[in-house]
TORVEX-325670 format. One record per residue: residue in one letter; x negated, y, z of N, C-alpha, C, CB in turn. Coordinates in steps of 0.1 Angstrom, whole numbers, plus 5000, padded with zeros to 4 digits. Glycine has a CB too. Layout:
N
aXYZXYZXYZXYZ/...
% end
This chain:
188
m225825296264225925146266225625116281225025076256/d224525176286224225146300225325176310222925226304/d226025286307227125326316228225226315227725466311/v228525166304229525066303229124936310229825026288/f227924896308227324776315227324796330225924746310/s226824906335226724926349228124946355225925046352/g229124996348230425006353231124866355231325086343/v230724776347231324636348230524556358231424576335/f229224556357228324466364227624536376227324406355/g227624666377226924736387225424746383226924656401/t224724826390223324846386222424746394222824996390/f221224736388220224646395219924696409218924636386/q219824826410219524886424220624856434219325036422/d221924856429223024826438222924676442224324846431/a222624596433222424446436221224426444222324366422/l220224496442219024486450219224516465217824576445/s220124606468220424636482221124526489221324766482/q221724426481222324306487221524186486223724286480/a220324196481219424086479219024016492218124126471/v218723896491218323816504216923766502219323706507/p216223756513214823696512214923546507214123696526/y214023516498214223386492212923306492214623406477/s212123306482210923226481209723316484210723156468/t208523256484207323326488206523376476206423236496/c206123506477205223566467203823506468205223716469/g203323466456201923416456200823516457201823346443/q201223646456200223746457200023806471200523866448/c201123826478201123886491201623796502201824016491/q202223686499202723586508203923636516201723536518/q204523746511205823796517207023726510205923956516/n208223746515209323696509209723776496210523686518/l210023696486210623766474212123776477210323676461/l212723886472214123906473214823846461214424056475/f215923766463216623706453217823796450217123566456/v217823856437218923936433219823846424218424066424/e220823786431221623676425222423726413222523616436/k223023836414223823886403223023896389224424026406/f221723916390220923936378219923816377220124066379/n219923716386219023606386217623656384219423516374/k217223736394215823796394215323786408215823936389/l213923776409213223786422212423916421212323656424/q212423986433211624106433210724106446212524226433/c209524146444208624156455208524306457207224096452/e209024356469209024496472207624536475209924526483/n206824446481205424476485204524496473204924366494/c204624406463203724406451204324486440203424266446/k205624526441206324616431206424546417205524746429/f207024426417207324356404208624286405206124266399/t209224256394210424176393210224066383211624266388/l210723946387210623826378211923776375209823716386/s212123746362213423696357213423546359213623726342/l214623486361214823346363215823296353215323316377/p215823166349216723116340218223136344216522956338/m219023166335220423196338221423086335220923316329/t220922966330221822866326221922746336221422806313/g221722776348221822676358221622736372220722566356/s221422646382221322696396219822676400222222616405/l219422746410218122746415218122726430217322876411/t217222636435217022616449215522606451217722486454/m215122636463213722626467213322476467213322696480/a212122446462211622316461210822286473210822286448/g211322306485210622276497209322366499210222126498/d208322306505207122376507206122346496206522346520/n206522346483205722316472205322446465206422226462/f204022466463203522586457202722566444202622666467/c202722656435202022646423200522656426202422746412/p199622566422198222576425197522686417197522446423/l198122736406197522836398197722976404198222836384/d198923006410199123146414199723156428200023206405/g199923036435200423036449201923076451199623136456/f202723086440204123116442204822986446204723166429/q205822996454206622886458207522836446207522926470/l207522706444208222646433209722646436207722506430/l210522656425211922646425212422526417212522776420/l213522466421214122356414215222416406214622246423/f215122406392216222446383217022326380215622506370/t218322336381219322226377220322296368220022166390/s220422236356221422286346222822276352221322206333/f223722366347225122376352225822236351225922476345/n225522166340226122036338225421926345226222006323/k224421956353223621866361222921756353224521796372/i222621776341221921686332220421696334222321696318/t219921816335218521846335218121916348218121936323/s217021876353216521936366215021926365217021856378/f214322046367212822046367212422166376212322056353/l211122156379210522256387210022376379209322206395/i210122496384209522616378208722696388210622696371/c207722756384207022856391207522996386205422846390/p208023076395208623206390207623286382209123286401/m206323286386205323366379205023306365204123386387/c204723176365204323106353205523116343203922966355/s206723106348207923116340208023256333209123086348/n207523356339207523486333206323526325207723586344/k205123476329203923506323203023386323203223626330/s203023306312202223186311200723216313202523116298/p200023136321198623156323197823096311198123086336/y198623026302197922966290198323046278198422816289/p197423106271197723186259198423106248196523256254/d198122976247198722896236200122856238197822776233/i200622876251202022846254202822966255202122766267/s203722986245204523106245205923076251204723166230/g206623176255207923156261207823116276208723046254/r208923066281208823026296208122896298210323006301/l207122906307206322786311207022726323204822826313/t207422606321208022526333207022416336209422476329/c207222366348206322256352206322136343206622216367/n207422106337207521996327206822016314208921956325/l206222146312205422176301204022206304206022296293/c203722226317202422276322201322166320202522306337/p200222216314199022126311198022116322198422166298/q198322176334197322176345197022036350197822276356/e195821986349195521856353195521836368194221806347/e195121946375195021936390196321956397194022036395/c197421986390198622016396199521886397199422126388/p200021856409200821736410202221746404200921696424/y202621866400203921896395203921906380204522016401/s202721906373202621936359203121816350201221966356/s203321846337203621746328202521636327203921796314/v201321676329200221586328200321476339198821666330/n200821516350200921416361202321356363200521486374/n203221396355204621336356205121286343205521446362/n204321266333204821216321204821066321204021276309/m205721006314205820866312205220816299207320826313/g205020906290204420876277205120956266204620726274/t204820926254205320996242206820966241204520966230/c207521066237209021056235209220966222209721186233/n210020866223210220776212211320836202210720636217/a211920946206212921006197212321106187214021076205/c211421186192210821286183209321266181211021426190/n208621176188207221146187206321276188207021076174/q206821376194206121506196205921536210206721616188/g207021526218207021566232206621456241208321626236/l206621486254206321386264207621366272205221426273/l207921236276209021206285208421236299209521056284/v209021336305208521386318209621356329208221536318/l209121296340210021266351210721396355209321196363/d212121386356212921496362212821486377214321496356/q213221596383213421586398214721506399213521726404/m214921436410216121346412217321436413215921256424/i218421386406219721456407220621346412220121516393/e221221366423222221266429221621126429223521276420/n220421116434219720986436219520906423220520896445/n219520976412219220916399217820966394220320936388/l217020876389215720916383215820916368214520826388/t215521026362215621036348214321096342216821126343/a214121076330212921136323213521216311211821036319/s213021336308213521416297212321456289214221546302/c212521456276211521506266211321656268211921466252/n210121696268209821836270209721906256208521866277/s210221836246210221896232211621886226209221826224/c212321776228213621756222214621736233213621636212/s215821696230216921676240217021536245218221716234/n216121446241216121306246216021296261215021226239/k216821216267216821196281217121046284217921286288/l216420986293216520846297216920836312215320766294/l217920756315218220726329217320606332219720686331/l216420626342215420526345215920436357214120586349/v216420496368216820416379218020496386215620406390/e219020416390220120476397219920436412221520416392/n220620516420220620486435219220476441221320356438/l218420576437217020586441216820656454216220656430/h215820596462215520666474214120736473215420556486/q213120676467211820736465211220676452210920706477/f210320756447209520706435208120766436210220736422/q207220696429205820746428205220696415205020706440/r204720786407204020746394202720686397204020866385/s202320586391201020516392200020586382201120366390/t198720556385197720596375197520496364196420626382/n198220376366198120266357199120286346198320126364/k198820226334199620236322200020096318199020316311/c201220096311201719976305200819936294203119996300/d200419806293199519756283200219756269199119616286/q201519746268202219746255202519876249203519666257/c203019976258203420106252202620226257204920126256/s201720206267200820306272201620406281200220386261/a202820386285203520466294203020446308205120446293/y203120546316202720536330203720446338202520666337/l203120366346204020276355204320356367203320146358/f205520316374205820386386206520286395206720506384/t206520316408207120226418208320306423206220186430/v209420236426210620296431211120216444211720296420/k211820286452212520226464213920266462211820276477/q214820166460216220196459216920196473216920096450/s217920276474218720276486219420136488219820386486/d219620096500220219966503221719976501219919926517/f222320096501223720106499224020236492224520106513/l225220246486225620356479226220456488226620326467/f226120586485226720696493228020726487225820816495/
% end
């Protein structure tokens, strides 16, 4: 089976030879290599490989780093551009929280000191499932949305957005966090 697979897709080692420096490793601060064909990051210095989600595109999220492990954050955007959220490559592969199984993404992270976590970006309880939190997505095409981190509920909050910031204050009626927005003066 491996021979059939490698004949069609090539081997990981072949793809690794074409990998490009990408984001920063949290352990050695060297560049991780992005093996695009397999959606993996590899640190040649630390000798490990991290898997990334395959159902969308990934870009570096600027100079933002996970406070838990120092890895550079990546912005995941689904292929249909409906969902967009931050991920830490290490937390996504190995959750630092034993009670969270599967891939840990920033919109699920319970870290109170992290500005990217669900704790600091939630708008309140999801009204569709009453189990998850509506977490602010990263902006896609200047639209601000919030997605439930438990079900598929998604809300379009603001269109034509330039900047936003969540407040520490909550709404008196529904207990959702308030936020301020700055809309663009004109459409692009």
